[in-house]
N, C-alpha and C positions, 0 to 999 in steps of 0.2 A: 571388295578386292582393291579398288582404287586407294582406299585408305591405307592398305598395306604398302602399296607402291609409294604413296605420298610420304608415309612415315619412314620407310626404308631409304628414300632418296632425299630426305630433308637436308642433310649436311651438304650434299652435292648441289642442291638447289640454292641453298644459302650462299655457298661460295661463288656460284656462277652469277646469280642475280645481283647480289650485292656488289660483286666485282665490276659488272657492267654498269650498274647504276652510278657507282662512284666515278667511273671513268668519264661517263657522259656529262656528269654535273661539274667536273673539275675544269673543263675547257669550253671556251666559246666557239672555237673553230678547230676542227680536227686536223692534225698534221701527222708526219711520219712517226713521231714519238707516241702519238695517241694510238695509232694502229699497232705499234710494237707492244704497248701496254695491254691492248685488247688481246693480242695473240698470247701474251704471257698469262693473262687471266684465264683464257680458255685452256691453255696447256696445264695450268695448275689443277684443273679438274680431271686431268689425264685423258682429255679428248685426243691427244696425240698431235704431233706437228703437222701431219698431212691434213687432218680434218680442221685443225685450228687455222691453218693458212687458207684453206678453202672458204671458211666462214669470214675471215678478215677480207679476203679478196671480194667476196660478195657484198660485204658491208661497205667497203671502199667504193665499189661501183655504184651502189645505190645512194650512198651519201653524196657523191660527186654529181649525181643526177637529181639531187634534191628529194629523194624518196625516203630518206631517213632524217627524222627530226627529233626523236626522243629515244631514250634507252629502251622503251618497249618495242620500238621499230627494230633495234639491233637484236633483241631477244627473239623477236618474231622471225627475223631472217635466219638466225642460228637454229631455231626450232624447225623451220621448214627443211633446211639442208640436212639436219641430223635425222629427221624422220625419213627423208628420202634414202639416206644411207642404210638405215636399219630395215627399211621395207624392200630394199633391193633383193631380187630373187624370190620375194614372197616368204611366207612362213613355211619352214621345212617341217612337215609332220614326222612323227616317230615312224620308223620303218618297221611295221608290225610283221611278224612271221605268221603266216596263215596255217602252217603245218607243224604246230607245236608252240612252245613258249618263245617269247621274244627275249633274247639274251642281251642285256646291257652290261658292258664292261666299263667300270669306272677307273680312270687312271689320273695321275697327277703327282705333284711333289709332296713332300712331308708337310703336314699341317694345312693342306689346302681345303680340307673338309670332306674327304671322300666318304668316310664311315658315317658321319652325320648326314651327309647327302643321301646315302643309300637308305638310311632310316626314313628321311623325309620323303624320298621318292616312294617308298613303300606306303607311307601314310597317304600320299597323294593318290596313288593308284587304288589303294583300298577304298578310298572315298568314292571312287568311280565303279566300285563293285568288282575289281579285279583281284585275282589271287597271285601271290608272289612267293617265290623261294629266294632266300638270301644266301649268297656264298661269301663266307668270311675268309677271303683270300689274303688278308693282311696277317700272314703267319710270322712276320718279322718282329712286330711289336708284341711284347708280353701281354698287353691289354687289348691288342687289336681284335682278336676273336671274341674275347669276353665282352668288350664294348658292344659289338654287333649282336651278340647273343642276348644281352640285356634289352637292347632295342627290340629284338625279335619277340621277347616275352611280353613287352609292353604293347606291341602291335599285333600280338597273336599271329605271328608269322614264323614258319619254320626256317631255321638257320643251319646251314651245312658248314661245319668247320673242322679243324684239326689242331693238334697241339702246336705250340710255338716251335718254329724251325721246320715244320713240315713243308712239303712241296705245294706251293700255292696253285700250280697248274693242276695238281691232282684234286685240290679242293674245288676248283672251277669245274673240272670234269664231273665230279660227284654231284655238285649242285645242279648242273644241267640235267644229268640223268634223273635226279630226284624231281626236278621240275617237269620232266617228260612223264615220269611215273604218276605224279600228282595231277597231271594235266593243268599245270599252272599257266597263267597268262604271261607272267614275266619271271625271269631269273635275273636278279641284280647281283653282280659280282664285285665285291670290294677288292682292292689290291693294296699292297704295301706302297708307301710313298717312295718315289724314285727321284733322284736328282738327274735332271735331263743331261747333265754333263758326264754321267757315269755310263759308259757303253755297256759294261757287264750287267748292270742292273736293268738297263733298257732291254738287253737281250733276254733277260728272264721274263720280262713282260711280253715280249714277242712269243716266247714259249707258251705262256698262258693263252695268248690269242690263238696259237696253232692248236692247242689242246681243246679249246672251245669248239673249233671246227670239227675235231674228231668225235666229240661227244654229240654234236648236232650239226650236220652240214649246213653251212651258211652262217653259223654263229662265230663271233658275236655279231648281232644285227646292228647294234649301235655301240660305238666307242666314244664315251663322253669324257672330256677332260674337265676336271674340277679345278677352278682357278680362284685363288684368294684375291678378290678385287681390291681389297684394302692396300695391297702392295703396289697398286697403280701400274705404271709402265713396265715394271718387272714381270707382271703377269703376261704382258704381250710377248716378252722374250721367251717365257716358258711355253706359251702356246705355239710360237714359231718352232722351237726345238722339238717339242713332242710331235708336231705335225710332220717333221722330217722322218720320223720313225713309224708313226701310226697313221692310218687313214682316219683322222678325227672326223666324226660325223656330227658332233655337237659339243656345246660348252655348258657347264653349270658354273655360273659366277656366284661365289659365296661371299658373305660378309660385306655386301654392298652398303649396309646400313652403318658400318663402322667408321666410315671416313667420307670425305667429300670428293672421292675419286671415281664416282659412278660413270664418268665419261669414258673410262677404259672399255666399256661395252661397245661404244661407238668406234673406238680406235681399233679394236680387234676385228670388228666386222669390216671396217674400211680396208685394213691392211691384209687380213688373212681370209676374209670371206666366210669364216666358220659360223654356222648358225648358232645362235644362243637359244638353248632349249628351256633352261630354268635359271632363275636368279634367286639368290638368298637375301631376304630383306629383313631378317631378324632371327632370333633364337628359337622361336616356337615352331612346332611341327608344320603349322599352316603357313609359315612365312616363306617357304620355298614355293615360288609361284612360276607357272608357265610364263615364258617371256611374251609380253604383249608390247610391240613397239610403240603403238599410239599411247597406251597407258603410261609406258615408261617415259616418253617424251613429255607428256602432259605433267607428270609428277616432277620431272627434272626441271621444268620451268615454272 
């Protein structure tokens, strides 16, 4: 599993470690310009201004007290602080429903990876011996339902869908009822991509959420926001805006392997406090991994 984390975060590690190493080797004595360059290096991995400033402040304090002598000392200081942020509040377990299937509603903007994440989550839970029903609620895209149905065939998992243009809330209702009938462990509901700036589209998602509760009291038990980590700090903006509308219970950060912006995981945790449930570290089914803070930080450095 660590090799998956290591491979997926290779670009982030390279950007961070090389940046710090070059900074430390370029000067004999650190000054204000050195700290500014360090902060810029940290921000370039999308750790965010808040986290970057905290790391710089810690490094400055230790350097002035003679506790930092090498680039490795700087990286160790950053590693300790980042791990502390990610472990804050502990690991949030999935809120399982003891009286029927656990309903997971996936939301996010266009192209964030919801449909693929639904398939990868199915693969993950199937490996644990769980049964799943998929709800193809992306009835806006012509290929939205078809794509999930193809995944369902490959994973031997039932998919509840409807023709393009159908009411996605009705699909969610039918998927949950099917999950109850089949005594499934999980019902995972995909939804159409929504721009967080469009109030009308967000209202439609709220309708889906309400209908889930009518199909099964208490549902959805989890509302996970899929975020494309490769867009860096813009993903933080998306998470903020969706959080204003939905009680987000977790994040799935996709495409972390595609850029050196893995620090956004830390920025989102620091600024919003949302627990990261899964991270996407590649294109294969098994590359969607349960988030492990210690393994993440180890791979990042």
